[in-house]
C-alpha positions in Angstrom: 23.7 22.0 3.9 21.0 21.6 3.4 21.5 21.9 -0.1 24.1 19.1 -0.3 21.6 16.5 1.4 19.0 17.6 -1.6 22.2 16.9 -4.0 22.3 13.7 -2.2 18.3 13.3 -1.9 17.6 13.5 -5.7 20.6 12.2 -6.7 19.5 9.0 -4.2 15.9 9.7 -6.2 17.7 9.3 -9.7 18.9 6.4 -9.1 16.5 4.7 -7.0 13.7 4.8 -9.7 16.1 4.4 -12.7 17.6 1.3 -11.4 13.5 -0.1 -11.2 12.2 1.0 -13.9 15.6 -0.5 -15.9 15.6 -4.1 -14.4 11.5 -3.6 -15.5 13.5 -3.1 -19.1 15.8 -5.5 -19.4 14.1 -8.6 -17.7 10.5 -8.0 -20.3 13.1 -7.9 -23.2 15.1 -10.7 -21.7 11.4 -12.8 -21.3 10.2 -11.8 -24.7 13.2 -14.5 -26.1 11.9 -17.6 -23.7 15.5 -18.1 -23.5 16.2 -19.8 -19.8 19.5 -18.0 -19.7 18.9 -15.1 -20.4 16.0 -14.7 -17.9 18.2 -15.8 -15.5 21.1 -13.5 -16.3 18.6 -10.6 -16.5 16.8 -12.0 -13.3 20.0 -12.6 -11.4 21.2 -8.5 -12.4 18.2 -7.4 -11.5 18.6 -9.2 -8.2 22.8 -7.7 -8.4 21.5 -3.7 -8.7 18.8 -4.0 -6.1 22.0 -4.9 -3.7 24.4 -2.5 -5.1 22.3 0.2 -6.5 17.7 0.5 -5.5 18.8 -0.2 -2.0 21.1 2.1 -1.1 19.4 4.4 -2.7 16.5 3.9 -1.1 19.0 3.9 2.3 20.3 7.3 0.7 16.9 8.7 0.4 15.5 8.0 3.5 18.3 9.4 5.6 18.8 12.2 3.8 15.3 13.3 3.8 14.5 13.3 7.1 17.9 15.1 8.0 16.7 17.8 5.3 13.4 18.3 7.3 15.5 18.4 10.2 17.7 21.3 8.8 15.2 22.8 7.4 13.0 22.9 10.9 9.8 21.4 8.9 8.1 18.6 11.1 8.0 15.3 10.3 4.3 14.3 10.3 2.4 17.6 10.6 3.9 18.4 7.3 1.2 17.0 5.3 3.3 16.2 2.0 6.9 14.9 4.0 4.7 12.3 6.2 2.0 11.7 2.6 6.0 10.8 0.5 7.9 9.1 3.9 3.9 6.6 3.9 4.6 6.1 0.2 8.0 5.2 0.6 7.7 3.1 3.4 4.7 1.2 1.5 6.7 0.6 -1.4 10.0 -0.6 1.0 7.4 -3.6 2.2 6.1 -3.8 -1.5 9.1 -4.6 -2.3 10.8 -6.5 0.6 7.7 -9.2 1.1 6.2 -9.1 -3.1 9.0 -8.2 -5.0 12.5 -10.0 -4.2 11.1 -13.1 -3.0 9.5 -13.3 -7.0 12.0 -12.0 -8.2 14.1 -15.2 -6.5 11.9 -17.4 -7.2 11.8 -16.7 -11.4 15.5 -16.7 -10.8 16.0 -20.3 -9.7 13.0 -21.5 -12.1 15.2 -20.2 -14.9 18.1 -21.3 -14.0 16.4 -24.6 -13.7 15.9 -24.4 -16.6 18.9 -24.0 -17.8 20.0 -27.9 -17.1 16.5 -29.5 -17.5 12.5 -28.4 -18.1 11.8 -24.9 -18.5 8.6 -24.9 -16.8 7.4 -21.6 -19.4 3.7 -21.7 -17.9 5.2 -21.5 -14.1 7.4 -18.6 -14.8 5.0 -16.3 -17.2 2.4 -17.0 -13.9 5.2 -16.0 -11.7 6.3 -12.7 -14.0 2.8 -11.6 -14.5 3.1 -11.5 -10.5 6.3 -9.6 -10.4 5.8 -7.4 -12.7 2.1 -6.5 -10.9 3.7 -5.8 -7.6 6.7 -3.7 -9.1 4.4 -1.7 -10.6 3.1 -1.4 -7.2 6.6 -0.8 -6.0 7.1 1.8 -8.5 4.1 3.6 -8.3 4.3 4.8 -4.5 7.7 6.0 -4.9 6.7 8.1 -8.4 3.0 9.7 -5.8 6.4 10.0 -3.0 8.0 11.3 -5.8 4.7 13.9 -6.9 4.3 15.1 -3.3 8.1 16.0 -2.3 8.3 17.8 -6.1 4.3 19.5 -5.4 4.1 20.0 -2.2 0.8 20.1 -1.7 
């Protein structure tokens, strides 16, 4: 049972981290064009991929991680690498919900407005910088958790 949980856990981590990195890449790729249609398309796709991949992967990571600790008889809060990884993962989720997703929606909506009307490029660029900053935080925190899970210091 433990190995099945571990397989699901690692697969979810790959999907979770990969989707975050891919989203940052595709936004940057679209941003270089300055075309509001491409920016809208990219940001809409990122929001959809979060809904279909990132969020389910995050839930799977949490569920299988706790299940592995229980099956392995590891005390979650007294095993420092588990508690630390869990704290980083939760903090990442909070950043994602409070900052990243709202900024993504603002960027998508601003680009959509630019498709049919005047595109406020300076405002978009300012929001995009904020999104990249908070996106980096939301990526670095689970990378820290990933390191803790692998290294088990």
